[in-house]
N, C-alpha and C positions, 0 to 999 in steps of 0.2 A: 381114842379120845383126842389125841393131838391132831390126827388126820381130819377129824370132824371140825375142829376149831379152824384149821387151815382152810378148809373148803368154805366155811362161813365168811372168813375174811376176804377170800378171793371173790366171792359173790358180791360182797359189799363194795369192793373196789370197782368191779365191773359195772354195778348199778350206778355208782357215782360218776363214772366216765360217760356212761350212756346218758345220764341226766344232764351232765354239763354240755354234752354235744347237742342234746335237744334244746337246751336253753339258748345256746349260741345260735342255733338255727332259727329259733323263734325271734331272737333279737335281730338277726340279719334280715329276716322277712319283714319285720316291723320297720326297720330303717329303710328298706327298699320301697315299701309302700308309701311311707312318708315322703321320701325323695320324689317318687313318681307324682304324688299329689301336688307337691310344690312346683314341679316342672310344668304341669299342665294348668296350673292356676295362674291366670293373667294378673299383671300388676294392677293394683287399685290406685286410683288417683284421688288426691285431696286438693281442694282449691287452696291456693296460697293467699291468705288473708292478711290485711293490714301491712301490705308491703310498703316499706319506707323508701323514699327516693334515694338512690345510691349517691354517695358523695364521691366526686371525681378527684382522686388524689394520686400522688406519684406512685403509691404502693397498692394500687388496686389489683384485685385478683382473688387470692385465696381467702383473705380476710373478709372481703365483700361477699363471697359465695357462702362463707360460713354464717355471716350475720343474716343474709337473706333466707337461708334455709332454716334458720332458727325460728322463723315465723310460721312454719307449716302447722296445720291442724293435727292434733293427736288423734289418729284414726284407729288406734289400737294395734296396728301392725306397722312394720317398716315398709312404707310404700313410696313410690316415686311421686313427688308433688307436681301438680299441674299449675303452672304459673299464669296468672291473668295480669297483664301489665296494667298499671294505674290508668293509662290513657283510655282503656276500654270500660272503666267503671262508670256507671250512670247512663250507659247507652241502651238502646233497644236490642234485645238478644233473643236468639232462638234457643229454647231449652232443650238440652240433651240429657242423656243418662249420667248418673253418678256425679252430678254437679258440674259437668262440662258445659262450656258455652262457646258459641261461634259467632263471629260478626256477620251481620247480614250482607249479602252481595250488593245491595243497593247503596250501602254506605261507602263513600269515597275514602281512600286512604289519606290520612293527614299525618305529616311528620310529627312525632311526639314532641311536645314542648318541654316535658319534664326532663328529657335527657340532657346531660352535659354536652357542651359543644366540642365534641371530639370525634375522631373517626370511629371509635367503638368504645363500649363500656361493658363491664362485667356485672351481671345480675343473676344471682341464683345459679352460678355455674354456666350460664348461657351468655353469648355475646350478641348485643343488639346494635345494629348499625345506626349511628347518629347522623345528624345533619352537618353539612359542611360549614365551617366557620368562615364567614365572608371576609373577616379581617386577614385571613391567610391568602386570600385571592383578590387583593386590591388591584384595581386597574390603575395604570399610570395617571397621576393627577392631571386633570385638565386645567392647565394654567393659562389658557388663552384669555381668560377674563381677569387675570391677576398680574400676569407678567407683561407689563407695558414698558417699552423703552423710554429713555429720558427724552423729554420734549414731545411725547405722544399727545395728540389733540383728539384722539378718539379712534375707535375700531368698529368696523361694520361687518356683519355676517349676512350672507345671502346665498341663494342656490339658483342654478341655471340649468334649464332643460329645454331641448329643442325637439319638437314633434314634426318629423319630416313629412308625414302624410298630410297634416293640416297646415304645415309651414308656420307654426306658431312657436315663438320664443317665450317660454314661461319663466318669469323671474320671481323668485320667492324672497321677499325681504324679511329677514328673521329678527335681527336686533342690532342695536348700536350700544357700545359701552364706552365709559371713560370720557365723555364729552367735556371739553374745557369751556366753562362759562363762568361769569362773575358771581353767580349765585345758583341755588337749587331751583329757582323759579324758571328754569329753562323749559320752553315749549317746542320740542324738536319735531320736524317732519323731514321726509326725504323726497327729492325729485329725481326721476330717472329719465335720461335721454338715451336714445339709440343713435349715436353719432354715425355719419356726419349730419344727421337731421337735427338742427338746433331749434326748430320751430315747435315740434310736437314733443310732449313729455307726459309721463304719468307720475302721480303724486300720492304719497301715503297719507294716512290719517295723522293728525297732530296729537302728540302725547303731552300731557300737562304736568308741569313741575317735576321733571326728572332729567337726570344726566345719563341714565341707563335705560332708554326706552326699549320696550319689547313690541315689535310690530306684528309679525306672523301674518303677512299679507301677500297675496299672489297678484302678479301683473302679467299681461300678455302683449307682446309686440308681434305684429304680423310682418314677416320678413321672408323673402325667398331664400331657399337653401343655396342658390348659386351665389348670392351676395352676402350670406351670413358671415363668412370669415373675413369680410372686408369691413364689418361693422364693429363698433366699440360702445360698450355700456359705460355711462357716467352716472355715478351716484353723488348727489349733492345734498348735504345735510344742512338744514336751515333752522334758525330759531325765529319764531314769530312773536313780536312784542304786543303790547296792549293796543297800539294803534294800527295793528295788522301789517307792520313793516317787517320784511324778511331780512335776516342777517345770516350770511354764509358762515358756517362753523368749520367746514372742511369738505373735501370731495375725494372720490376714488375713480380712477380711470381703469377700465377692465377690457382690453382688446379680446375679441372672440376668435381671432385667427389661429391662435396656438392652442385652443381648447378642443377637447374631444367631446362634443355635445351630441348625445344620443338620447333616444327616448327609453333607453334601458333603465335609467335612473338619474337622479338629480346630482349635480356636482356641487357640493357644499364648500364654500370658500369664505375666508375672512381676509380683510385688508385693512391696513392702517390709513386713516384719513390724512390728506395732505392739504396744506394751505393753497388757496388759489393764488396764482401770480397776478396780483392786482395792477402791476405796471402795464401801461399800454404797449402794444407791440411796437417794435422799432420799425424803421422805414422799410426794411426788407424782411421783417419777420424775426422770430426767435426760435431757438431749438433747445430742447432739454435732453441731456444725456448724463450718464454716470461713468465714472472712471475708477478703476481698481488695479493695483499692481501687486503681484505676488513675487516677492524677492527670492523665495526659495525655488520656485519653478521658473522664474525669469519670464513671466507672462503679463502682458498688459491687456486688460479686459475693458471693452467699451460697450455700454448698453445704450443704444439709441432709443429714447423713449417717445418723444412726440415733438411737434413743432406747432407754431401758431402764427397767424397773420402772414402766411405765404402769399406773395404777390405774383400770380400767374400772368404770363404774357398772352393776352387775349387773341392775338393774331395767329397763334399756333393751334387754335380750336380747342376741342375737348382734350384735356391733358391729364397726365399723372405725374406725381413727384416721388422721387426716391432720394435716399441719402447715400453718398459715397464717402467711406471712411478710409483715409490714406495715412500710412505711417512713413515718416521721413526721417533721415539721419544726415546731418550736415547738408540739408537741402537736397539730398539725394533720395529719390523715390525707392522705397523698400517693398511695400505691398499695399494693396487696397482691397476693400470688400464693400458690397452694396446691399442695401435693404430691398425688400419688395417695393414695387411702385404702387402707390395708392391713388385712385382715380378722383380727380376733381374736387378736393376739399382743401380749404386754406388752413385747416387745423388737423393734419394727419397724425395718427397714432401708430407708431411702428413697433416699439417694444421688442427689438431684436438685439441679440448679443453677438459680439465679435471678439476674437482673441488674437493677439499678435505676440510673436516671440521677440523679446527685447531684454538683452542682458543688462544687469544693474550698472555696469560701467558705461553704458550708452545713454543713461537717463539724462545726463547734462547736455547731450548733443542731439537728442531725438525730439520730434514734435509730431502732433497729430492734427490732421486737417479733416473737417467734416463739411461737406458741400451738399447743398440741396439742388437737385437738377430736375428740369422739366422735360418730359417727353410728350410729343404730340401723339395722337391716336395713330397707331400703325407705324410710328417712327422708331426704329431700332438703333438710332445713332447715339452718340455719347450723351446727348441732352444739352439743354441750355441752362447755364448757371443762374440760379435764383438767389443764392446767398451762400456765405461761407464763413467759418470760424476756425481759428487755429489756437490750440492749447499746447503749452510746452514750458520749458525752463526760461530763465531770464534772457537767454540768448535770442529768443524769438518773440516773446510775448510780454505784456504788461497787464495791469489791472485785474479784472475778474478772471481772465484766462490763465494768468500766472498764479493767482490765488487757488484756482481749482487744481492745477497741476501740483502745487506744493502741498495742498491738503491731502491729495491722493498719496503723496510720498510719506506724509506724516501719519497716515492711517493705513498701514499695509494690510492687504486682504479685505478691506472694507470698501463698499461701493459708495462713492461720494457723488452726489447728484446736484446739478446746478443748471440754471437757465443761462443762455448766452445769446446776445444780439448778433444777427447775421449781417454781413456786409458783402459787397461785390468786389472789394479790393483783392487783387491776387498777389 
């Protein structure tokens, strides 16, 4: 009897073990089937609706992603949302499956206006490239129209281009600013001469009641390339009154010899206007030059600008004139330099710069002599003296020549410009 009971208990235990094993096997197969189904089932996409414009803050990132994802449509399962940026709402779309949309190829890309002005922003866990902030890439401020020196009477902008094939000098008159006139009823215009030709000129249109005229006009001078660098442009700005009388407001002298004029592009330049020297030329003419002394380097700089009213000696035939600049110390010759010779004009424009070594201790004993000399055609001799001026300290000079020298010393490293009358006294 006992043995029978023992056999029944053993059979029950064996049946329970077998049943548990089968149950575990069934559960394992079920889990495996579910896992396989989930692996081969692609993610469904739901359109992200009612997306609010993200706010650009210092703590952008996780919080913004969470707020954006909270707007997804409840599709009944945990799917990956398909984000449609607000910039694409209201456009023409090509319909696809499952609510997906794509922009037509014919639509040009436009930078989204809704994005904050930063290098990137977070939206729904994705990073969208934003537009550049122009304020971070400012160009240097153009102060040519605002930064005028004291005593400025106006500034002119122009462009110069030379066409070698057609031998045309194209001058583009752009604008004039800061004209000094008694009232706003100024009626300015500009005359252009190609010196040394004083007879022919070109003239701009007259602008009404403005001190800052905008011209934007082109003018053409026909000039040979061989003589181009011997010519000089002169811009004269006038005001015309009610009775058609012209009043000179200022002028600019622009020598072409030192400019690289090619047809590859226009050379755009601005210059400050200068007052015309209304004094009549002296008996032997006048010369204009600038002086500057650098006490740190011990250098004396001379800029020979131009001359007017030069009296050539006719018996020497077709002639050219040049300027000889000589440095003296205790009436002892130190060094001299010469400008280029300009052919046959009584009003030559040189615009050449020379530098001399001069110690500060020698300023009270040194002097500078500028002589204009005439050379006949083919004559390579030293030239015939047409006029001369000496500037220096009280030991050698008086009047305007002494004033020029002292002003140079009182304004170190600045160019001091003046006119001087020529004489033939040696």
